[in-house]
Residue, then its C-alpha position, 0 to 999 in steps of 0.5 A: m288331701t286327708k290320708v285314708e287308713i285302710l283296715y281291710e279290703d277284698n273284692d266285696l268291701v273295704v273297712v276304713n279307720k276314718t279320721s275326725s273332721l271328715l264327712s263319711i258321705p257327700d254333704r247334702w247341701d254341698p256335694n263338692k265338700e271332701s268326704l271319705y266316699h269321694m276319696l275311696g270312690a275315685v279309685r273304686p268305681g261303684l262303691m256303695v255307702v253301708h253306714r256312716l259316722d258323724k263328721d267329728t267321730s273317728g274310727a271304723i267304717i264299711f263301704a261295699k263294692n258291689e250290689s251283693a255285699h251292699k245288700h248283705l251288709n245292709n241287712l245285717f245293720a237293719e237286723n242289729k247283727v253288726n256289733k259296733t263298739y265306741l270309746a267315749l270320753v265323758h264328763g263325770q264319774v261313771v262307776e257302773k255299766g248301764t242301758i239307755d232306752s230313750p226314744i230320739a227325735a229331731d229338735p223342733f227348735q234347733a236344726g241339726r240337733m237331736v233330743v230324747h223325746r217320747k214321740g221319737k224313734e226307739s233307741y238303745t245304747e249300752y255303756e260301761p266305764i273302762e277308766n275313771y278320772k277326777e273329772f272324766s270317765l272313759l266309757r266303752v259304748k254299744i249302740l243297738t240302733g243307729r240314730t243320729h247323734q245317738i251316743r251324744v244325745h243318750l249320754s248327755s241325757i243321763g248327765y254324762p255329756l262328752a267331754f267336749d261337745p258344743l251341741y250337747g255339752t260344753a264348748e270348751p276344749i280339753t287342755i293340759e292346763q284344765i287337767k292339771k287344774r293350773n290357772l293361767r297367768a295374765s301374760e300367758t297365751p291361751p292354752m292349745p286344746l289337747i282335743a278340739r272335737v267330739p271325743l268319740h271313736a268307733n274302735h271296733i266292728t264285727f260282722s259276717h262276710p257277705v260271701h264266705q260268711g265268716v266272722q270279720s272283726f276289725e279294731a281301729p287304732l286311736p287317733k293321736d288327739f284321742n291318745a294325747v288326752l288319755k295319756q295326760l289324764q292318766k298322768w295328771g287327771r287321777 
């Protein structure tokens, strides 16, 4: 079973650093698939979903432990009063910060995929570069709306898809050989990927507590795979 990293917990809520490749909530078609909600709820009866992260996205996520906390947190999200920031590794050199104001809708031709479409729901994403490498950029991203795949869709729409994203960008995982730009000899085995999932991490979340109204702020440490990519880029990718 996947290990759960608790960032904070009290009588009203629990904040978790979700691992990648783990569902936030039960699968619609197969409710028996492992999910973070199931794992936490097994020892916390009455746990309630507030928001979710995509399966391959890691980072900070909140669950409520009672009706009052659930209502308060839901209202905060509905009113855009939760400050969420992500770290995203993208293809290309992003040198300036910006805002993407493009509506998002379901792709009519491919199930499970989203697209920028004039008839979609309003969607706002802010981004700024943290560090640039030869072929990649590390961005800090803030979403002002919570659409499915929002960051992935928006960044791809402006020409900066996530560094590995089979749905909206490239299906080629990042390897050390790719970063070093060294070609494999015919006898060599294919390189192991440094990261083989969408390089997107919800690293910070801030909100008001449902009882005492104090500001709660939590940072989710980067997972090993994301850290590994950044270390190699800092060493070889400049």
